[in-house]
N, C-alpha and C positions, 0 to 999 in steps of 0.2 A: 685416592683420586680426588682432585678438588670439584667441588659441586657448587654452581652458582644459583643460590636459592633466589627465588623471585620476591622482591621487597614486599613487605605486607601492604595490602590495599590494592597492589596492582590487579588489573582485570586479565582474564585470559581471552584471547580472541576465539571466537566460535567458528572462524573460518580456518579449515585445513590449510597448511602451507601450500600444497600443490593447487587448490583452488584459488588462494590468494594469488599466487603467480600468475595464474590464467587470467585473473581479473585485471591485474596490472597490465598484461599484454593486450588485453581487450581495451583497455582505456588508451593505451599508446596507439593501438591500431584505429581507434576511433578518431584520433586527431589526424590519420593518415587517409589517403585514398588511393585506389588502384592507379589512377593517372599520375599521381605523385612518384610512386614507384616506377611508372613507365618512363617519366620524365628523367628520373635519376639513371635509369638504365641507358637512355638515349645519350644523356651527358657522358656517362662511362664509356659507352661504344665509341662515340666520336673523339673522346680524349685519348683513350688507351687500348681501343680495340676489345672484340669480344671475349677475349682471355680474361679480362678484368672487369667483365659484367658480372660480378659474384654478389651473392646476397650479403655477406658480411662487409664487403666493401662499400655498397649502397647503404647499409643500414647505418654503417659509421658516418657516411656523408649526410645522412639524414637525421642523425642523432636519435635513433630510435632502436628498439630491440629487433635483433635479428628474427625472433620468433614472429614478430608482426607482419612479416612478409607472407606467412602462410595463411593469414586471414584474407588474403586476396589473390594469392596463386597456389595452385597445387605443388608446382616445383618450378625449377628454373627454366626447364624446356618450355613450360607454358608462357612465360615471361618472354622467351625468345620468340615464340609465334607472334605474341602481341607487338614485339618490336618489328617483325616484318610486315604485320599488318598496317602498322602506323607509317612505316616507310612508304608502303604502296599507297596509302591514302594522301600522305603528304607529297611525294614527289612523281608519283604516276598519274593520279587522278587529274591534277591540273593540266598536264600536258595533253591527256586525251581530250579534255573539255575545250582547251583553246584551239586544238587542232580541228575539232570539230564545229567550231564557232562559224557562224556564216560571215563572209565578207565579200565585198564587191570586186577586189582584185586578189590575185595570189600575194603579191607583196604585203597586202594589209593582213592577209591570212597568216603569213610568216610572222609579221609583226606580233600578232596575237600570241603565237608560240614563243616568241621572244620574251613575252612578258613573263614567263616562267624564269627565264634566266635572269633578270633583272630585280625581280620582287621577291624578297625573302619570304614572304608570307606564302608564296606559291611552290617554292621548290629550296630544298636545304642542300646545297652542294656538298658541305661536309658531312652530313648524314649519307648522302649517296656514295660518297667514297668509302666511308666506313662500312656500309652494307657490302660494297664490292670487295672490300679487303676480307670481309667475313666470308664471303662466298670462296675465296681462294683457299680456305682451310676447311669448308663445310660444303660438300657435294650436293645436299639437299637446299641450301641456301643459295648455291650457284645457279641451281635449277630455277629458282624463284626469281633470281636477278635476270637470268636469260629470258625468262617468259616476259618479265616486265619491260625489257628492251624490245622484244618483239612486238609488244603491245604499243609501245610508243612509237616504234618505227612505223608500225601498220597505220597507226592513226594518221601520222604526218604523210605516209604514202598516199592515204585517201583523201587527205587535204589537196595534195597535188592533182590527183585525178580529178577533183571537181572543177579544175582549171584547164582541162583538156590536154594534160600531158599524156604521152604514151605510157602503157603500163611499166614497162621496163625503166623508163626515164624517171618516173614518178618514184618508184622504188629506190633508184640510186640517189636521186636528189634528196628523198628523206633520209636515207642512210649518211650523206654527206653532211646534211644539216644537223642530224641528230648527234652522230659521233664526233664531229667536229667540236661540239659543245662539251661533250662528255670528256673528250681529250683534253680541252682547256681546263677542266675542273681536275681531271687526274694528274696534269702535269703542274697543277698549281700555279697557272699564269695569273697575273695579278694586273690586268689592264684596268686603269681607273675609269671612272664614268666619262670623262670628256673624250679619251680616246675611244671608248666603245662608240660614243655617239659620232665621233669623226669617222668611224669606219662602218656605220649603219649602211648607208648607201651601197657602198662596195660589196657588203656583206650580202644585202638583199639581191643586188645584181648577180652575184656568184650563185647564190643558192637557186634563185628562180630563172635566171636569164632575161629578166624584164626590170625595167626601171621603176623606182617608187616614186610616186607624186611627192610634191612639196608638202602637202596637206598630211600625207601618211607619215612622213619623216618628221614633221612638227609635232603631230599628235603623239607619236612614240616618245619624242624628246621630253614633251611635257609630263607624260606618264613617268618616265624614268627619272626625271628630276624630282617627282612628287614621292616615289617610293625609295629613292636614294638620296635624300637632301643633303647628305654631307659628301656626296660625290665617292 
């Protein structure tokens, strides 16, 4: 049997191989954060669906050891829970906040909700679609999605109630407003900024039964051009 003798003068490491491997992983993990893994999972979910939110796939994309994942998460299921929590914060909380924001008229209140549909910092439609697709293959996730939809519709319903709409009418108007927009995202409709601005008045009239003032339309147009500078 061939034996590779150590060259004379070479020192022997006092660190056992298993310990050395752990130290390398720890150093790699130290350059990472929990948030970086979550961002990688979000990107994978949006691009390829939940079936491709895999530790090995994300580790390769991040150019890190697969083992570094376990410095931040107990298992893949924990990461899945973090994904859902992120989605709820990103895509549900802003809708609830905008629907509850005080406004002098219902058309102005609806414009507040519309901010979520035009500002990518408030709502990520691709993430919303990806989570809904995930819910089609996972009953537990579907239950979370259904609950989030109920919360969103309830917030918009309460918005309409503040402007003296009858209870049933407020509920139906909330559903029409909300599911119309979700349907746009689901169908992948690509109205550009100018078309959306051109249709703003008719949409407000359709959703509320009341006409928006010039000041309200102008204010929303200014906001939309600011958050969507490239149209």
